[in-house]
C-alpha positions in Angstrom: 6.2 5.3 -3.7 7.7 7.7 -1.2 5.5 6.9 1.8 6.4 6.7 5.5 6.6 3.4 7.3 3.7 4.6 9.5 1.5 5.1 6.4 2.6 1.7 5.0 1.5 -0.1 8.1 -1.8 1.9 8.1 -2.4 0.8 4.5 -1.5 -2.9 5.3 -3.9 -2.9 8.3 -6.6 -1.6 5.9 -6.1 -4.5 3.6 -3.4 -3.3 1.1 -2.3 -6.3 -1.1 1.1 -7.7 -0.7 3.0 -11.0 -1.4 5.4 -12.9 0.7 7.5 -16.0 0.0 7.7 -18.5 2.9 10.1 -17.1 5.4 10.8 -14.0 3.4 10.0 -10.3 3.6 6.8 -9.0 2.1 6.9 -7.3 -1.2 4.4 -5.1 -3.1 3.5 -4.8 -6.8 3.1 -1.1 -7.4 0.3 -1.5 -10.0 -1.7 -3.6 -7.5 -1.2 -1.1 -4.7 -2.2 1.9 -6.8 -5.4 0.1 -7.9 -6.2 -0.8 -4.3 -5.6 2.7 -3.1 -7.9 4.2 -5.7 -10.6 1.5 -5.0 -10.3 2.2 -1.3 -11.0 5.8 -1.8 -7.5 7.3 -1.5 -6.2 9.9 -3.8 -2.8 11.2 -4.4 -2.1 14.9 -3.9 1.3 15.4 -2.4 0.8 12.2 -0.4 -1.9 9.6 -0.5 -4.9 10.8 1.5 -8.5 9.7 2.0 
């Protein structure tokens, strides 16, 4: 999605959906994340902003 790690952690703290297998790294489904961003009031201009 072209976002910084700082923004990723900000989104996760705000409740962005992710999945994780036991003992594995988290992964994200782009469609779920985009729906969450829009429902949370973010919009994409050059970057995702609220």
